[in-house]
C-alpha positions as CSV (number, residue, x, y, z in Angstrom):
1,X,0.0,0.0,0.0
2,X,2.9,2.3,0.7
3,X,4.2,2.0,-2.8
4,X,0.7,2.7,-4.2
5,X,0.4,5.8,-2.1
6,X,3.7,7.0,-3.6
7,X,2.1,7.2,-7.1
8,X,1.1,10.6,-8.3
9,X,-2.5,11.5,-8.6
10,X,-2.3,11.4,-12.4
11,X,-1.3,7.7,-12.4
12,X,-4.0,6.8,-10.0
13,X,-6.6,8.6,-12.2
14,X,-5.5,6.5,-15.2
15,X,-5.7,3.3,-13.2
16,X,-9.2,4.1,-11.9
17,X,-10.4,5.1,-15.4
18,X,-9.2,2.0,-17.1
19,X,-10.2,-0.4,-14.3
20,X,-13.7,0.9,-14.0
21,X,-14.3,0.1,-17.6
22,X,-12.6,-3.3,-17.7
23,X,-14.3,-4.6,-14.6
24,X,-17.6,-4.5,-16.4
25,X,-16.7,-4.9,-20.1
26,X,-14.1,-7.6,-19.7
27,X,-14.5,-11.2,-20.6
28,X,-16.8,-12.0,-17.6
29,X,-19.5,-9.4,-18.5
30,X,-22.0,-12.1,-19.5
31,X,-22.2,-13.3,-15.8
32,X,-21.2,-10.0,-14.1
33,X,-24.8,-9.3,-13.0
34,X,-25.1,-12.6,-11.3
35,X,-21.9,-12.4,-9.2
36,X,-22.4,-11.6,-5.5
37,X,-20.2,-10.2,-2.7
38,X,-20.1,-12.4,0.4
39,X,-20.3,-10.3,3.5
40,X,-19.6,-12.0,7.0
41,X,-22.3,-11.5,9.6
42,X,-21.9,-11.4,13.3
43,X,-22.4,-15.1,13.7
44,X,-19.6,-15.9,11.4
45,X,-21.8,-17.0,8.5
46,X,-22.2,-15.1,5.3
47,X,-24.8,-13.1,3.5
48,X,-24.7,-12.0,-0.1
49,X,-25.4,-8.7,-1.7
50,X,-24.9,-7.2,-5.1
51,X,-21.3,-6.5,-6.1
52,X,-20.0,-3.0,-5.6
53,X,-18.8,-1.1,-8.7
54,X,-15.2,-0.2,-8.7
55,X,-15.9,3.5,-8.5
56,X,-17.6,2.9,-5.2
57,X,-14.9,0.6,-3.9
58,X,-12.0,3.0,-4.6
59,X,-14.0,5.9,-3.2
60,X,-14.0,4.1,0.2
61,X,-10.3,3.1,0.5
62,X,-9.0,6.3,1.9
63,X,-9.6,10.1,1.8
64,X,-7.1,10.6,-1.0
65,X,-8.6,7.9,-3.2
66,X,-12.0,9.3,-2.4
67,X,-11.0,12.8,-3.4
68,X,-9.5,11.5,-6.7
69,X,-12.5,9.3,-7.5
70,X,-15.1,12.0,-7.0
71,X,-12.9,14.5,-8.9
72,X,-12.6,12.2,-11.9
73,X,-15.8,12.0,-14.0
74,X,-14.4,9.3,-16.3
75,X,-14.3,6.9,-13.3
76,X,-18.2,7.1,-13.3
77,X,-18.9,6.9,-17.0
78,X,-19.3,3.1,-16.9
79,X,-22.7,2.7,-15.2
80,X,-23.5,-0.8,-13.9
81,X,-27.2,-1.2,-13.0
82,X,-27.1,-4.6,-11.4
83,X,-30.2,-3.9,-9.3
84,X,-32.6,-1.6,-11.2
85,X,-34.4,-0.8,-7.9
86,X,-31.3,1.0,-6.6
87,X,-32.1,4.5,-7.8
88,X,-29.7,6.2,-5.5
89,X,-26.7,4.4,-7.0
90,X,-27.8,5.1,-10.5
91,X,-28.2,8.7,-9.8
92,X,-24.7,8.9,-8.2
93,X,-23.1,7.6,-11.4
94,X,-25.1,9.9,-13.6
95,X,-24.3,12.9,-11.5
96,X,-20.6,12.3,-11.1
97,X,-19.9,11.4,-14.7
98,X,-20.4,15.0,-15.8
99,X,-21.0,15.4,-19.5
100,X,-18.9,12.4,-20.6
101,X,-20.3,9.7,-22.8
102,X,-21.8,6.8,-20.9
103,X,-21.4,3.0,-21.1
104,X,-24.5,1.6,-19.5
105,X,-24.8,-2.0,-18.2
106,X,-28.4,-2.9,-17.2
107,X,-29.6,-6.2,-15.8
108,X,-33.3,-6.0,-16.4
109,X,-34.5,-8.5,-13.8
110,X,-37.1,-6.8,-11.4
111,X,-39.9,-4.3,-11.3
112,X,-37.4,-1.4,-11.1
113,X,-36.5,-2.0,-14.8
114,X,-39.1,0.5,-16.1
115,X,-38.0,3.3,-13.8
116,X,-34.3,2.6,-14.5
117,X,-35.0,2.7,-18.3
118,X,-36.8,6.0,-17.9
119,X,-33.9,7.5,-16.0
120,X,-31.2,6.4,-18.4
121,X,-33.4,7.3,-21.4
122,X,-33.1,10.9,-20.2
123,X,-29.3,10.5,-20.8
124,X,-29.6,8.9,-24.2
125,X,-27.8,11.7,-25.8
126,X,-24.7,10.6,-23.9
127,X,-24.9,6.9,-24.6
128,X,-21.7,5.4,-26.1
129,X,-22.3,1.8,-25.3
130,X,-25.5,0.1,-24.1
131,X,-25.3,-3.5,-22.7
132,X,-28.6,-5.0,-21.6
133,X,-29.2,-8.4,-20.1
134,X,-32.8,-9.4,-19.7
135,X,-34.1,-12.1,-17.4
136,X,-37.5,-12.7,-18.8
137,X,-39.8,-11.9,-21.7
138,X,-41.9,-9.2,-19.9
139,X,-38.8,-7.2,-18.9
140,X,-37.5,-7.6,-22.5
141,X,-40.5,-5.9,-24.0
142,X,-40.3,-3.2,-21.3
143,X,-36.7,-2.5,-22.4
144,X,-37.6,-2.5,-26.1
145,X,-40.6,-0.3,-25.6
146,X,-38.3,2.4,-24.1
147,X,-35.6,2.0,-26.7
148,X,-38.1,2.7,-29.5
149,X,-38.2,6.4,-28.4
150,X,-34.4,6.7,-27.7
151,X,-32.5,9.5,-29.4
152,X,-28.9,8.3,-29.1
153,X,-26.7,10.1,-31.7
154,X,-23.5,9.0,-30.0
155,X,-24.4,5.3,-29.5
156,X,-21.8,3.1,-31.2
157,X,-22.1,-0.3,-29.4
158,X,-25.3,-2.1,-28.5
159,X,-25.4,-5.6,-26.9
160,X,-28.6,-7.5,-25.9
161,X,-28.4,-10.7,-23.9
162,X,-31.8,-12.6,-23.5
163,X,-31.9,-15.2,-20.7
164,X,-35.6,-15.8,-21.0
165,X,-37.1,-19.3,-21.0
166,X,-37.0,-21.2,-24.4
167,X,-39.8,-20.4,-26.7
168,X,-41.0,-17.5,-24.5
169,X,-39.4,-15.0,-26.9
170,X,-40.2,-14.9,-30.6
171,X,-39.1,-12.5,-33.3
172,X,-38.2,-9.2,-31.6
173,X,-40.1,-6.1,-32.6
174,X,-38.2,-3.2,-34.1
175,X,-35.5,-1.6,-31.8
176,X,-34.6,2.1,-32.2
177,X,-37.2,2.3,-34.9
178,X,-37.9,6.1,-34.5
179,X,-34.3,7.4,-34.4
180,X,-31.9,4.7,-35.4
181,X,-28.3,5.3,-34.1
182,X,-25.2,4.9,-36.1
183,X,-24.1,1.6,-34.6
184,X,-20.6,0.2,-35.2
185,X,-20.9,-2.9,-33.0
186,X,-24.0,-5.1,-32.5
187,X,-24.3,-8.3,-30.5
188,X,-27.6,-10.3,-30.2
189,X,-27.7,-13.3,-27.9
190,X,-30.8,-15.3,-27.4
191,X,-33.0,-13.3,-29.8
192,X,-33.3,-12.2,-33.4
193,X,-35.1,-9.4,-35.2
194,X,-35.6,-8.0,-38.7
195,X,-32.0,-7.8,-40.0
196,X,-33.2,-5.3,-42.7
197,X,-33.3,-2.7,-39.9
198,X,-31.4,0.5,-40.6
199,X,-29.2,0.0,-37.5
200,X,-27.3,-2.7,-39.5
201,X,-26.0,-0.3,-42.2
202,X,-22.9,1.1,-40.4
203,X,-21.8,-2.0,-38.6
204,X,-18.2,-3.0,-38.6
205,X,-18.7,-5.8,-36.0
206,X,-21.6,-8.3,-35.7
207,X,-22.1,-11.1,-33.2
208,X,-25.1,-13.5,-33.4
209,X,-25.3,-16.0,-30.5
210,X,-27.8,-18.6,-29.4
211,X,-30.9,-18.0,-31.5
212,X,-34.1,-18.9,-29.6
213,X,-35.0,-22.5,-29.6
214,X,-37.8,-23.2,-32.0
215,X,-36.8,-20.4,-34.4
216,X,-34.3,-22.6,-36.2
217,X,-31.0,-21.6,-37.8
218,X,-31.1,-18.9,-40.5
219,X,-31.6,-20.1,-44.1
220,X,-29.0,-19.3,-46.8
221,X,-31.2,-16.4,-48.0
222,X,-31.6,-15.0,-44.5
223,X,-27.8,-15.3,-43.8
224,X,-27.1,-13.6,-47.1
225,X,-29.4,-10.7,-46.3
226,X,-27.8,-10.3,-42.8
227,X,-24.4,-9.9,-44.3
228,X,-25.7,-7.7,-47.2
229,X,-27.3,-5.4,-44.7
230,X,-23.8,-4.5,-43.3
231,X,-21.7,-3.5,-46.3
232,X,-18.7,-2.4,-44.1
233,X,-18.5,-5.4,-41.8
234,X,-15.0,-6.2,-40.6
235,X,-15.7,-8.7,-37.8
236,X,-18.3,-11.5,-37.8
237,X,-18.9,-13.8,-34.9
238,X,-21.3,-16.8,-35.0
239,X,-21.8,-18.3,-31.6
240,X,-24.0,-21.4,-32.0
241,X,-25.6,-19.8,-35.0
242,X,-24.9,-21.3,-38.4
243,X,-26.8,-21.0,-41.7
244,X,-28.9,-24.0,-42.5
245,X,-27.2,-25.5,-45.6
246,X,-28.0,-28.9,-47.1
247,X,-25.1,-31.1,-48.2
248,X,-26.6,-32.0,-51.6
249,X,-27.6,-28.5,-52.7
250,X,-25.5,-26.0,-54.7
251,X,-25.8,-22.5,-53.1
252,X,-24.9,-19.2,-54.5
253,X,-21.7,-17.7,-52.9
254,X,-22.0,-14.9,-50.4
255,X,-19.3,-12.3,-50.8
256,X,-18.2,-10.2,-47.9
257,X,-15.4,-8.2,-49.4
258,X,-14.5,-6.2,-46.2
259,X,-14.5,-9.0,-43.7
260,X,-11.1,-9.4,-41.8
261,X,-12.0,-11.8,-39.0
262,X,-14.4,-14.6,-38.5
263,X,-15.2,-16.3,-35.2
264,X,-17.1,-19.6,-35.1
265,X,-18.1,-21.1,-31.7
266,X,-19.6,-24.5,-32.3
267,X,-21.8,-26.9,-30.4
268,X,-23.6,-30.1,-31.6
269,X,-25.0,-29.8,-35.1
270,X,-22.1,-28.1,-36.7
271,X,-22.1,-30.4,-39.8
272,X,-22.7,-27.5,-42.1
273,X,-19.2,-26.0,-41.5
274,X,-17.8,-27.3,-44.7
275,X,-20.7,-25.8,-46.7
276,X,-20.3,-22.5,-44.8
277,X,-16.7,-22.3,-45.8
278,X,-17.6,-23.1,-49.4
279,X,-20.4,-20.5,-49.6
280,X,-18.4,-17.6,-48.1
281,X,-16.1,-15.5,-50.2
282,X,-13.9,-13.4,-48.0
283,X,-10.8,-12.2,-49.9
284,X,-9.6,-10.0,-47.1
285,X,-10.0,-12.5,-44.2
286,X,-6.9,-12.4,-42.0
287,X,-8.1,-14.1,-38.7
288,X,-10.1,-17.3,-38.2
289,X,-11.1,-18.2,-34.6
290,X,-12.5,-21.7,-34.3
291,X,-13.9,-22.6,-30.8
292,X,-15.6,-25.8,-29.8
293,X,-16.5,-28.0,-26.9
294,X,-17.2,-30.9,-29.2
295,X,-14.6,-33.2,-30.6
296,X,-16.4,-34.0,-33.8
297,X,-16.2,-30.3,-34.8
298,X,-12.5,-30.9,-35.6
299,X,-13.3,-33.7,-38.0
300,X,-15.4,-31.2,-39.8
301,X,-12.6,-28.7,-39.9
302,X,-10.2,-31.3,-41.4
303,X,-12.8,-32.2,-44.0
304,X,-13.0,-28.5,-44.9
305,X,-9.2,-28.1,-45.5
306,X,-9.4,-28.5,-49.3
307,X,-11.9,-25.6,-49.4
308,X,-9.9,-23.6,-47.0
309,X,-6.7,-24.2,-49.1
310,X,-8.5,-23.0,-52.2
311,X,-10.3,-19.9,-50.8
312,X,-8.7,-18.9,-47.5
313,X,-5.0,-18.5,-48.5
314,X,-4.8,-15.0,-47.1
315,X,-5.2,-16.1,-43.5
316,X,-2.5,-14.9,-41.1
317,X,-3.9,-15.9,-37.8
318,X,-5.6,-19.1,-36.7
319,X,-7.0,-19.6,-33.2
320,X,-8.3,-22.9,-31.9
321,X,-10.1,-23.3,-28.6
322,X,-10.9,-26.9,-27.7
323,X,-12.9,-27.0,-24.5
324,X,-13.2,-30.8,-24.4
325,X,-11.4,-33.7,-22.8
326,X,-12.8,-36.5,-25.1
327,X,-9.9,-38.3,-26.8
328,X,-9.4,-37.6,-30.5
329,X,-9.8,-40.4,-32.9
330,X,-7.0,-39.3,-35.3
331,X,-3.3,-39.0,-34.3
332,X,-2.9,-35.6,-35.8
333,X,-4.3,-32.9,-38.1
334,X,-4.4,-33.6,-41.8
335,X,-1.0,-32.7,-43.4
336,X,-3.0,-30.4,-45.8
337,X,-3.3,-28.1,-42.8
338,X,0.3,-26.9,-43.4
339,X,-0.3,-26.2,-47.1
340,X,-3.7,-24.6,-46.8
341,X,-2.4,-21.3,-45.2
342,X,0.8,-20.3,-46.8
343,X,0.7,-16.8,-45.3
344,X,0.1,-17.9,-41.7
345,X,2.0,-15.9,-39.1
346,X,0.4,-16.9,-35.8
347,X,-1.2,-20.0,-34.4
348,X,-3.1,-19.9,-31.0
349,X,-4.1,-23.1,-29.2
350,X,-6.3,-22.9,-26.1
351,X,-6.9,-26.5,-24.9
352,X,-8.2,-28.5,-21.9
353,X,-6.0,-31.4,-22.6
354,X,-2.3,-31.6,-23.7
355,X,-3.3,-34.2,-26.3
356,X,-5.3,-31.6,-28.3
357,X,-2.2,-29.4,-28.5
358,X,-0.2,-32.4,-29.7
359,X,-2.8,-33.0,-32.3
360,X,-1.6,-29.9,-34.2
361,X,2.0,-29.7,-33.0
362,X,3.3,-33.3,-33.6
363,X,2.4,-33.3,-37.3
364,X,4.1,-29.9,-37.5
365,X,7.4,-31.4,-36.1
366,X,7.1,-34.3,-38.5
367,X,6.6,-32.0,-41.5
368,X,9.5,-29.8,-40.4
369,X,11.8,-32.8,-40.1
370,X,11.1,-34.2,-43.5
371,X,13.2,-33.2,-46.5
372,X,16.6,-33.9,-44.9
373,X,16.3,-31.1,-42.3
374,X,15.5,-28.4,-44.7
375,X,12.3,-26.4,-44.8
376,X,9.7,-28.3,-46.7
377,X,7.3,-26.6,-49.0
378,X,4.1,-25.4,-47.3
379,X,5.4,-25.3,-43.7
380,X,4.5,-21.6,-43.1
381,X,7.6,-19.7,-44.1
382,X,6.2,-16.5,-42.7
383,X,5.4,-17.9,-39.3
384,X,6.3,-15.7,-36.3
385,X,4.4,-16.8,-33.1
386,X,3.0,-20.0,-31.5
387,X,0.8,-19.6,-28.5
388,X,-0.1,-22.7,-26.5
389,X,-2.4,-22.5,-23.5
390,X,-2.8,-25.9,-21.9
391,X,-2.7,-27.7,-18.5
392,X,0.8,-29.0,-18.9
393,X,-0.2,-31.6,-16.3
394,X,2.0,-34.5,-17.6
395,X,-0.8,-36.9,-16.5
396,X,-1.7,-38.0,-20.0
397,X,0.0,-39.8,-22.8
398,X,1.6,-36.6,-24.1
399,X,4.4,-34.6,-22.4
400,X,3.6,-31.3,-24.0
401,X,6.7,-29.5,-22.6
402,X,9.0,-32.1,-24.4
403,X,6.9,-31.7,-27.6
404,X,7.2,-27.9,-27.6
405,X,10.9,-28.1,-26.9
406,X,11.5,-30.4,-29.9
407,X,9.4,-28.0,-32.0
408,X,11.3,-25.0,-30.9
409,X,14.6,-26.7,-31.7
410,X,13.4,-27.7,-35.1
411,X,12.2,-24.3,-36.0
412,X,15.3,-22.5,-34.8
413,X,17.5,-25.0,-36.7
414,X,15.8,-23.8,-39.9
415,X,16.8,-20.3,-39.0
416,X,13.2,-18.9,-38.9
417,X,12.0,-16.2,-36.6
418,X,10.2,-17.9,-33.8
419,X,8.7,-16.9,-30.5
420,X,7.1,-19.4,-28.3
421,X,4.6,-18.2,-25.7
422,X,4.2,-21.0,-23.2
423,X,1.3,-20.4,-20.9
424,X,-0.4,-22.7,-18.5
425,X,-4.0,-22.5,-17.2
426,X,-4.9,-23.1,-13.6
427,X,-7.5,-25.8,-13.0
428,X,-9.8,-23.2,-11.4
429,X,-9.8,-21.4,-14.8
430,X,-10.9,-24.6,-16.5
431,X,-13.9,-24.9,-14.1
432,X,-14.9,-21.3,-14.6
433,X,-14.8,-21.7,-18.4
434,X,-16.9,-24.8,-18.4
435,X,-19.6,-22.9,-16.4
436,X,-19.8,-20.2,-19.1
437,X,-20.8,-22.6,-21.9
438,X,-17.3,-22.7,-23.5
439,X,-17.4,-19.0,-24.3
440,X,-13.7,-19.3,-24.3
441,X,-11.9,-16.9,-26.7
442,X,-8.3,-16.0,-26.7
443,X,-8.9,-12.8,-24.8
444,X,-10.3,-14.8,-21.9
445,X,-6.8,-16.0,-21.0
446,X,-4.8,-12.9,-21.8
447,X,-4.3,-12.3,-18.1
448,X,-1.0,-14.2,-18.2
449,X,0.1,-17.3,-16.3
450,X,3.2,-17.8,-18.5
451,X,6.6,-16.8,-19.7
452,X,8.0,-15.9,-23.1
453,X,10.9,-17.8,-24.6
454,X,12.8,-16.0,-27.3
455,X,15.2,-17.3,-29.9
């Protein structure tokens, strides 16, 4: 604490500002509203209450921190409404945030939702980001009814998470239909609406996740219309949402000339992946993120390699997340994997079992060894960085540390630039990830737990 107190006010201001935003917008924002703070009682037991926002916490550490917090409006610009009934806390954030743009996080879960929406609607001219999680269908339509009348000229990011019971939410009515904002980022989880809406026009990032049960996956035509509605799209994420494509039908290609990154999070029923890769035309695609908690998904990826080799040669980054411990049937990835992406510069593996990392790495070693110790054609001559996040538990049939050491030796002997980021994951992190439905992307684990080995 003494060292922290030695920091100048300006540094503390920067720390408070950045932390207040990350605490809510970081990788755990999906479950942020459900987390509780345990408070000991007089009998030694514990009670729970809603978590305190960072701005409140730092304002109660000491007089100096309190002075800095209340004198820094940006600390209060991220407004977490965990309990919509708490009007005093909401008013405190709105008052102390001054005239700055607001990022508002609302968990619409009780009868205070309507009053909270009325209050934040008065500040709609300051909205920069709006993140809403809805616990049931009635609260959802309370929220949408208010948003219809919102005038939010500065709103750039809108995320809507619907936790309502399956089949209780149908096609959503128009959102922002009177004064559509110029959105750059849109995320819809658990709901869908008319994608011909004008709020799609300026999007650079679109995430579609977990469509309501009973509504089915989008048809080829619907999927084409979704992408056509966002002509400037740079980033597309499909979380459990894939177009409905039959194996024996020839579909028209869907061109997305601006797309630079594609994220696919797969569950059961991902047998249309090969058709999806065949249908999409993405000449500028640089990053492919392939997440799955289902072993079979990687057999579909292998089957797609001829298509990927023909159409996705511009890829520079590949990210694989395998949140599964079921043994793989094959010994390693298809050798075509190394020919399919001639411009690859980075490979990221997030795995729950060392064997899954070896699934990609061992064939790589074998391919690099062939040809009398010389670099063989198609083994990524532009490659710079390998990132492996795995248990490193040495309990299975693969000693991943030894495998990576051999790989590093081989690559360095070929005189190629090579950085190996070796990063282990604590078992507690595994448990947490499993509880959030395998929503495990590379940023989830960027908090460290590792060391960098340089050539």
